[in-house]
N, C-alpha and C positions, 0 to 999 in steps of 0.2 A: 442467285449466289447469296449465301448466308452470310451476314455481317455479326463480326464477334464484337461483343462488347469489351471495353478497356477496364483496368482496374478500379479506375476512379469513375466509372460509368454509375449510374443510378440503376437498381433492378426494379424499382417500382416507378410507373409513372403517375404525377399526381396532378400534373398541368402543362400546359404548351412549353413553359420554359424547360421542364426536363426533357421535353423531346429535341428541343431545339439544340439544348446544351449536348446531348448524344449524337445528333445528326449532323453537327457543325464540325464536329471531331472527325466523324466519318468522311463529310465530303472534303476536309483540311488534308485528309490523307491521301487523297486521289492524286493521281500524277497530273500534270499540267493540260494534258491533250483531254483526258476525261473530264477534268474539273470545267472546262468549257463546253460540255455536253450537259444535257437535261437528264438528271436521274431519277426513278421512281422508285419509292422505297415503302414498305410495309412493315409496320411494326403491329406484331400479335400479342394480345395480351389475356390474361384470365381475367374473370370479374372483379378481382381484387386490385387489377391494374399491374401485375407482376408480367414483367416482359417475358415472353416465352420464345420470341425470335425477331430478329430484324433481317430482312430480305430485300434485295436489290431485285425488284421486279422486271424493270428495262433501262436501258442505256439507251438515249436517243440522239437527236443532234443538238446543235447550237439553239436551235428556236423550238423544237417539240420533241415529245416522246410518245409513242403510241402503246395504249394499254388496253390490254384486254381484261374484263372483270374476270374470268375465270381464273386465269393466271395468279390475280390477287388473292383469290380465296382458296386457292388449291392447298397452300400451306398451311393456311389457317385450321381447313377441315381436317387436314393430316395431324395438325399439333394440338387439336381441340381448344383452340382460341375462341373465344366467345365476343371480344371486341378488338378491334383494329384503329390503328391512324394511318392514313396515307401522308406521305411527304414527298415533294419533289421540290428540285432547284431551279431557280431562274439565273443561268450564267451573266446575265445582264445586270444583275443586281436590282432590276425593278419588281417588286413583289406583288404587284396587282394581279389578281387571277384574270386570267382570260378567259373568253367564251367556251374555248375547248376545255379549260380547267373546271370550270361550272357544269358542264356538260358530263364529262367522266365521273365526277364526284355525285352527280345525280344518279347515274347508272350504278355506279359502285353501292350507293344507299340503297336501291331497290332489290340488287342481287343479295346483298347483305342480309336483308330482311327474309328473302326465300329462305337463305342457309341459316338463319337465326343467329347472324353474327352482326353486331352492331358497327357501323362506321363511325367511330368518336368524333374525329376531327380529320382536318387536310390541312397541313402545314406546307406554304411556299416559303423556301429558305434561300438564303445566300451565305456567304462565307462571313457575313456580320451581321445579319439581322434576318427576322422572318414576320411572316403573318400567319394569323389563325383564321381559318374559314369560321370557326365556332365563335370566337371573340368578335368577329366582325359580323356575326348574325346569319351569316352565309348559310350554315349548317341548317338553323331554324327554318330558312325560308326552301332550301330544298327538300327537306323532310317533309314538307307540303305538297311538293310538287307531284303532280300526275302524270308528266311527260313520259316516263318509263314504267308507269304501273300498268300491268294487263287490264283490258277490257273489262273483263269478267270481274276483276277485282275492285274497279271504278265504280261498276254497277251495284256489286255488294256493299260498298262503302255506304253508298247513295240509300241503299234500303235499309242498312242499318241505322243511318241517320234518320230516314223516316220513321223506323219503329222507335226509336229513340225520342223523336219528337212527339210522336202518338203517346207513348209512354208518360211523358212529361205533361201532356195536356190532361191525361187521365188523372194522374197525379194533382195537378193544378185545381181540377175539378173536385177530387174527393178532399183536398185541403181546404177548399171554400165551403164544401159541403159539411165537414168537421168542424170549421169555425163557426158557420153559422147554427150548427146544432148546439156548439158550447154556447154560443151568445143566447141562444133561446133559453137554454138551462138554466144559464146565469140570471137573466130576465124573470124567469119563473118563479126561481128560488127568492130574488129579491121581492117579487110580487107576494109571494106566499108569507115570507117573513112579515111584511106590513101589514097583510090581513089579519094575521095572529096577533101583532102588536096592537091592532085596533080592536080586535076582541076581546083580547086580556084587558085592555083598558077599560072597555065598556062593562065587561064582566065584573072588575074591582068596582066599578061605580054602581053595581047592582042592578045594571040594566038587563033585562030577561033577554032569552035567547031570541023570542019571537021579534022583539023590539030591535034588536042588534041586526037581526034579517033584513027588517024593514030599511034601518039606515043604511044598510051595504047595499040593499035591493038584490038580496039572494034569499034562498030558502032557509027556514031554519034547520033543515037537515044539513045544508053546505056549511052553516055556522059550526054544528057540532062535528062536523068533518074535519073542519080546521081546527078546533080544538083537540080533538081525538088524534090527529096526526102529528101534532108538534109535542102532545104528552108521550106519545110512542116515540118519538126520537129522542126527546130528554130522559126517558126511562132507560134507551138503549145506550145512550152517552153516559150514564151513571153507573152502568154496569162496567 
């Protein structure tokens, strides 16, 4: 059954307070007999949070209401909703979720994933207050649940994680190699600068190439190579 919005009802959902504000008035409009039964509604929205519809999915007894996931998403598919919020009331006024409430929410999350429709939240309401599964952290836990995930998807997820771990290991190894190369390069440049500084100082003191080579314990050709390399670099920088 399609629920019509009142003139004062918001058309955009920005948070659970907006949902309760609307659904509290819907519940208060019910007759006394129905008000004592559990209702299960779905609000369908687009990506921006604009309300496309509010549907009463099922009317149960004073203690429970039976929900079929396909009935929940039937209208969402027809009206191109990409996000939905589930709401149901507890006539007793006690707002703590039952095991059945958690179970149906878990199932709805998984069916929504298959249809590419996100179950954003599930609210339990009374005529006076409400509790939000999202605010309580329940949605975060259920979104990680594997209870209703098909086995092949679990295997696929594990394989994806294994591949990701392998990629991370390769990246870490590459990063270490890169860091080691960078460190080696810096050390080499530092050593070359020290060698050049030593050669330059000795040349300024009129020490011969051959004597510099003896002091540094290298060949005269190596000394000339040091001088030529830094003269070349200095020349390029000047350009």
